[in-house]
C-alpha angles and dihedrals in degrees: 000000000000119000123234106245115262090229090060092049092049092048092047093052091045089056093044122089103218091193091058093046093051095034090060088061106027126037105246128197122203116240112176110299094347141053130237138197141155107284113264090206100061139019114266138152101211124045116262097153115101133187120201116200092190095052093036085225140121127205137178116209089197106053100010096241109158144151147098133307088275095055089044091058090045092053101034102035090029093231128159116249096258093046091052090049092050092049092052091044092054091050091049094046092244130133121225106241107279096222089056093052093047093050091047096051120061110215089242095050099085090041089053091051089050094050091049091050090049088052091051091052090049092052092049090051091049092052088064089054098048116080088183095056093044090049089052092053091044089053090052089051095244107155127208095259092054092047089054093045092056096033091236114187144162132251109212122228120258129070104265109036097112093036093052093045094053097037129263099244116141091247093050093048090048091053093045090053090045089054093050095249097120134060127206125209129211093272091055097254113150119216141163111287095207117056131169094351137125104249129221116190115220113219130202126225090280095051095256121141110248104160144347141235118209126200126201118233098210132057095238102041100105130270112005093230127024118191132196113263122249109287136171087270101037130058109167093205089062102042135075124202112235098016091116090054092048090053092050090051097053138040087198115022110221096199140334127233115209115208134169109241141049092235091052090057092045094048094047091050093049091052094049103268095118098167099077128122134168135217112237105246094302138093119265107283130201088254089054091050094051092046091049094051093044086062104040138009095224123052125188118199111206115199141158113269094235127099094272091052093051090047089054090048091054091052087053089053091054091052096044102045098074088051099050097116116169111289096031122109133189126194135184124218116190116200128226118257116285092012133111131179089264095057094039097054090047093054100034104026127218092303093055092046091049089050090056091050089054088057094048119130115256117237092244093055094044091050097051094039091052095047094048098042092108097028129102103219090187088078132065089231092056092048089050091051092051091048093051091049095046103039097074091046095047089048089064093064113101116250114274144086095308092053090048091051093048091052089048091051091050088052091050091052099042110014089234112137096025117127127215090218139341105191098166093060093056100049097097091047091049091050091051092050090049090055096254120131118259114238108263118241109253116227108220121229092238091051090051092054091048090050091053092046090054091052093050113013091183088073086078091065089069090067123066125210138277090063113218093218094052091105093052109123101224130118112268099021093111090050092048092052090048091052091048092049091049092055091045090055095039107035094177095054116131131212091259093052092048090057093043087056087068096049110146094017128112091241095061096080094053092045091049091051092049093046092052092058121097112225119208121248133026133291093268089060091045089053092055092047090047095054093043090053093047089051090053091051090051090049091052090049090053091049090049090053092048090050091050092052095043091049091055090050091050090052101040108014127238090313089068090076127066120230094260090047091053090052089047091052092051094048091046093052091048089050091051091049090052 
């Protein structure tokens, strides 16, 4: 897939008023040069969410959410990257580069969306003409409003109903095959894939039909559920049935309930539990986990209580653990024998189902209970076995409070990780208790330059590469040079875009923290401080080079240096004396 040029993104963000974009969705209150609000990405009583028009950047001091107008639309409106870019571009009167759009969109892609939508319309029409299918839905208690909400339809029996309805031209057949609507036997005959089934359209994050699930109405009519195959538009490991409907029901989704079947989702919605989604005949994948948490902070996995259900729950744990950033929660609800979400919500209603959710098992408890099920924690051997099982799993959790608490819990259960003493780590605290001053944290020169650069990226344009301090052996110099080079190559880049460039890298958290700080003074004062700091870095680099050359002379005499190096040493020492 072609990338949108960085220059276009920088220009788009420069023309976009991030305060207007966010203010249209979240009530903002002006505070000095910035704006504040209660964070839309986690529950809080006092505002910790700030928006900076100068930096074109938002940041929450509570949950750490941050980014540009693009990332805000992706997280708040739950748009894909390209969709968010296109929305901002329309508002700014800009056109996404045509070559990018053409490379991103296969000529058949829109035609395939169209043929799948035509198939969905055909199935909905056929539902009205099938007393048997309507009777089945009546028997399951699915009312007319819910049928319309989910676009439920019916695929007639026979081998050519859809094909005949949409036309049997070679192009139509090719698109139907591309969309997964046709099957082909060994002799090459093409026929309708879905026959005599209640049909559930699967929608993507923009509400477009990309696939179908079909359910039999009788006990002996083949596989209970039949899903579309993988196609260019549909990858079952990345999609969730019902997510589009959940998004339409909530501006901010409080939590998501993951169930196993289409009818479970439909029944829960009809009875007031409008946060349910289903995986599409596959275990929870890492893509599913990321998609779930991008839409809600709390996720409830609802499985049968049998061995298969607990196995599915464990696969969900493995996908969720590496995505358990602070603020996210996962729970597991295991159903009574012979019950499913459909039957439970019918017998207990939404209140009863919500009560069960409140009693769900937290991920932490499920993980340690599962790992220690066959372990005797009264013995050192048992504790050792649990520790060896748990350590690689706990190590997958992103750094933060939850990861710290999980390591602490493992130590409580096994003793592994506990220290007899750690006197060095307590010295500052002991001094403070004794009344002595704690040693102040020194702000490094490199860190100070980076902080100034994040406040006003255009300062970098006053330096030209190559940077004379690039060889300085100090922490952060490589990062500083990378930031300077980025601004040099992308003069319109904003603070928010600078930080987004480091998404997924270890440096991002530190840059985000520095960018969210408010430095005293105005840009004119920052400019003076910036150039003074750069001069000091260059001076340190010169001293480092002099020391290197002098050290070589001490070890090998004057012959250790070449003629040009001797000249370089003399000039460097004169420069330092000046």
